[in-house]
C-alpha positions as CSV (number, residue, x, y, z in Angstrom):
1,M,0.0,0.0,0.0
2,T,1.1,3.6,-0.6
3,T,1.7,6.1,2.2
4,L,-0.3,9.3,2.3
5,I,1.6,12.4,3.4
6,W,0.1,15.9,3.9
7,T,2.6,18.6,3.2
8,R,2.7,21.7,5.4
9,R,1.3,23.8,2.6
10,A,-1.7,21.5,2.2
11,I,-2.4,21.5,5.9
12,E,-2.2,25.2,6.0
13,D,-4.6,25.4,3.0
14,V,-7.2,23.3,4.8
15,Q,-6.8,25.4,7.9
16,S,-7.2,28.6,5.9
17,I,-10.3,27.3,4.2
18,Q,-11.8,26.3,7.6
19,R,-11.1,29.7,9.1
20,F,-12.7,31.5,6.2
21,I,-15.8,29.4,6.3
22,A,-16.0,29.6,10.1
23,Q,-16.6,33.3,9.8
24,D,-20.1,32.4,8.8
25,S,-20.6,28.9,10.2
26,L,-18.4,26.8,12.6
27,H,-20.4,23.8,11.8
28,Y,-20.1,24.1,8.0
29,A,-16.3,24.9,8.4
30,E,-15.8,21.6,10.2
31,L,-17.9,19.7,7.8
32,V,-15.9,21.0,4.8
33,R,-12.6,20.2,6.6
34,Q,-13.7,16.7,7.2
35,Q,-14.9,16.3,3.6
36,L,-11.6,17.4,2.2
37,I,-9.7,14.9,4.4
38,T,-12.1,12.1,3.5
39,A,-11.8,12.8,-0.2
40,V,-8.2,11.5,-0.3
41,E,-8.6,8.5,2.0
42,R,-9.0,6.1,-1.0
43,L,-5.7,7.2,-2.5
44,P,-3.4,4.8,-0.7
45,A,-5.3,1.9,-2.2
46,F,-5.9,3.7,-5.6
47,P,-3.1,6.2,-6.0
48,Q,-3.8,6.9,-9.7
49,S,-7.5,7.3,-9.3
50,G,-7.3,11.1,-9.4
51,R,-7.2,12.9,-12.7
52,V,-4.0,14.3,-14.1
53,V,-3.9,18.1,-13.5
54,P,-4.7,19.6,-16.9
55,E,-2.5,22.7,-16.4
56,I,0.6,20.6,-15.7
57,N,0.0,17.4,-17.8
58,D,2.3,15.3,-15.7
59,P,1.1,11.8,-14.8
60,A,2.7,12.1,-11.4
61,I,0.7,15.2,-10.4
62,R,-3.0,14.4,-10.0
63,E,-6.0,15.9,-8.3
64,V,-9.2,14.9,-6.6
65,I,-12.1,17.3,-6.9
66,R,-14.3,17.7,-3.8
67,G,-17.0,20.3,-4.1
68,S,-15.4,23.5,-5.1
69,Y,-11.9,22.4,-4.1
70,R,-9.1,20.7,-6.0
71,I,-6.9,18.5,-3.9
72,V,-3.6,18.3,-5.8
73,Y,-1.1,15.5,-5.0
74,R,2.1,14.1,-6.4
75,L,3.0,10.4,-6.7
76,I,6.6,9.7,-5.6
77,H,7.4,6.0,-5.6
78,R,5.3,4.5,-2.8
79,E,4.2,7.8,-1.4
80,I,1.4,10.2,-2.1
81,H,2.2,13.8,-1.2
82,I,-0.9,16.1,-0.9
83,L,0.6,19.4,-2.2
84,T,-2.2,21.9,-2.0
85,V,-6.0,22.3,-1.6
86,H,-7.1,24.9,-4.0
87,H,-10.5,26.6,-4.6
88,A,-11.5,25.8,-8.2
89,A,-12.6,29.5,-8.8
90,R,-9.1,30.7,-8.3
91,L,-6.4,30.7,-10.9
92,F,-4.3,27.5,-10.4
93,R,-0.5,27.7,-10.2
94,L,1.6,25.0,-8.5
95,E,4.5,26.7,-6.9
96,P,7.7,24.8,-5.9
C-alpha cells in the first residue's frame, strides 16, 4: 500500500479554508474540513484514481475534486504527497 503524506502547505490550505468558512458557520467549516480529508482516504489503495492536473499534464501530479476544491497530489514512488488544496474558482498555479 502507498503512504499518504500531507505537506505543510496542504495542511495550511485546509486550515485557511476552515477559518474562512468559520466566519459564517463553525459547523459548516468543520464539515468542509472533514470532507476534504475524507476525499483522499482512498488514494493509498488507488493512487492513480485522481485525474492528471490539466494545467501541468504530468502523470505524477494528479487531483481529486471535492465540491469547489481541487486537492492536488504528487505520486513519488510508494508515497502520495498532498501538495495543495485549492479553490476551483481561483487561478491555479503550482509553486515549488
